[in-house]
C-alpha positions, 0 to 999 in steps of 0.5 A: 945614028941608032947608037947616038939615039940610045945614048940620049935615052941614058943621058936624059935618065941620068940627068932627070934622076940626078935632078930628082935626088938634088931637089929632094935632098938639097934645100935652097937657102931661104931668102926673100926675092927682091921686088926690084931688079936693077931699080925696075919693078919686077912684073907680077907674073915673073915675081910669081914664077920666082916665088913658085920656084922657091916653094919647097912643096913645088920642088918636091913635086917637080923632083918626084916628077923627074924621077918618074920620067927618069925611071920610065926612060930606063924601063920602057921605050914607049914613045909617050915617055920620050915625048913627055921628057922632051916637052918637059925639057923644052918647058924648062928651057923656056923657064931658064931663058926667062929667068936669065932675061927678066930675073938675073937675081934668081937661080933656076932651081934645076938641081935644087939648092945647088942651082940657087945662083943667078942663071948664066949662059951655061944654064941656058945652053945646057937646057937647049942641049937637053931639049935637043937630046930629047928630040934625038931620043924620040926615035931610039929603039931601046929602053935605058936598061936594055942599052946597058945590057946589050953588049953590042951597043957602043954607047960608052964613049958618046955617053962619057963625052956628053957627061963631060959636056954636061959637067962643063955647062953645070955651075952646080958642080962647083957649088957641090964641091964648095959645100963638100969642102965646107962640110969638111971644114976646108975653105971658107963660106962665100959671103952673101953678095948683099952684105960682103964688102965690095971696094970700087976698085973691084967694081971698076975691074969687073966693069972694064973687063966685061962684054957690056963695057966693050959694047958701049965703051965707044959711046961713053963720053966721060971717064968720070961717072955721073953717079954711083950707088949700091942696091942689094947685090948690085952696084950701079955706075952711070956714065954720060954717053952720046950716040947718033948725035943724042945724049944718053946715060949708060947705067952699068949694074955690076954684081957684088958677088964674090964669084961669077960677077955679072955686068949688065948695061942699060941705055937711058935718056939723059936727065934734063938739068933742073931749073933753079 
């Protein structure tokens, strides 16, 4: 148990220092945040949250704060440092969860410009695991550097396993590899989702293979959509639906991104025919 607790101190220190380095050195591409997502106006509070997250000054400040916490975890075993780290990750978990639910167009900025893409389940799960690691580290008896110096601690296997899990839950790793490939002249840059050509066949393939379609498939009343249009990085497909004896319309929003396409759905009341 003590070995596991000490490992969490090292893990969190490494993550915080990596996040600090990424925020200070890798800028996010400048882009205007849309006022509407899925055709719905973005609440002022969430729009402000996204604007703050894109602020270079705020990112530098957060990066420096994360760097200070990471270094403190390495040099001291003070409970206050562990508590501050746990609270920071708990707050980050809340922010990431809110962005995923309310702002699917916005990245979390967790690792600077590497985290510019939409927030997915992996990012939320990663934040939850780091919060759990923070809670586990509260009782660790040793500082990070002391753990490394102590030849009797067997933190290596546990740390390697957790770092592998961290890598698997981090979409930023692929973005970093893509950036390095582009810097070497290898591969091609990914086209911006709002400008890339996205044929309907691609949209339907992503839609029919999605969890959102499987959830609502039995309610869809016709294979022919009522309406189709594109807005920014999304294509919207509307199908008639019937559920519990009532008529509805299911609006599917299908991402036009080149990779990692998301599909979301909303059930809305059927539109009444307009009298002539």
